[in-house]
C-alpha positions in Angstrom: 216.2 -54.2 133.2 219.7 -54.5 135.0 222.1 -51.9 135.3 225.8 -51.9 136.0 225.4 -50.5 139.8 224.0 -51.7 142.8 221.3 -49.9 144.1 222.2 -47.9 147.5 221.1 -50.2 150.7 218.3 -49.1 152.6 218.6 -46.8 155.5 217.6 -48.9 158.5 216.5 -48.2 161.7 217.3 -51.2 164.6 214.0 -52.3 164.9 213.7 -53.1 161.5 216.6 -55.2 161.4 216.8 -58.6 161.0 219.2 -61.0 159.9 220.0 -63.6 157.2 218.6 -66.5 159.0 216.0 -64.6 160.0 215.0 -62.9 156.5 215.3 -66.2 154.8 213.0 -67.9 157.2 210.5 -65.3 156.8 210.8 -65.6 152.9 210.7 -69.3 153.1 214.1 -68.8 150.6 217.6 -70.2 150.9 220.5 -67.8 152.8 221.6 -67.4 149.0 218.9 -66.0 147.5 218.4 -63.7 150.3 222.0 -62.5 149.9 221.2 -62.3 146.1 218.3 -59.9 146.7 220.2 -57.6 149.3 222.5 -57.4 146.8 220.0 -57.1 143.9 217.8 -54.9 145.7 219.8 -53.5 148.6 217.6 -54.6 151.0 220.6 -55.3 153.3 223.9 -53.8 154.2 227.3 -55.7 155.7 229.9 -53.4 157.3 233.1 -55.3 155.9 233.6 -58.4 154.6 232.9 -61.7 157.1 230.4 -59.4 159.3 227.1 -60.4 159.3 224.3 -59.3 156.8 221.8 -57.0 158.2 218.7 -57.4 156.1 215.7 -54.1 156.1 212.5 -56.3 157.2 210.2 -53.9 155.4 212.5 -54.1 152.4 212.4 -57.8 152.5 208.3 -57.9 152.7 208.5 -55.2 149.9 210.6 -57.7 147.4 208.9 -60.7 148.4 205.6 -58.9 147.1 207.4 -57.4 143.9 206.5 -53.7 145.1 209.8 -52.1 143.8 207.7 -48.5 144.3 207.2 -49.0 148.0 211.3 -50.1 147.7 211.7 -46.7 146.0 209.8 -44.9 148.2 211.3 -46.3 151.4 214.7 -46.2 149.6 214.1 -42.5 149.0 213.2 -42.1 152.5 209.5 -41.4 152.1 208.5 -43.5 155.0 205.2 -41.7 155.3 204.0 -42.5 151.8 200.7 -44.4 152.4 202.4 -47.5 150.5 205.3 -47.6 152.9 203.3 -47.3 155.6 201.2 -50.1 154.8 204.4 -52.5 155.1 205.8 -51.2 158.6 202.1 -51.5 159.8 202.1 -55.0 158.5 205.3 -55.9 160.4 204.1 -54.0 163.7 206.9 -51.5 163.2 207.2 -47.5 163.9 207.5 -45.4 161.1 
């Protein structure tokens, strides 16, 4: 279901941030698709127009896998939930 608002961006720690080019490569998608995902799913942020887009690596994996439950848990700050921990472990990232 589409809403009239954009989801809040995920709060990211430094080691979780990847750039748009890396995100596109990891997902095997175009940068345009990743930009759209950032807007639609709130997995990225941009300080201001023209600045680089910072993408959440765990958030990207969750969207790639269609795991919107894990994505909402991450957005809610529930990083210790087993469903979220699984993605951090997969990416070799600390919680």
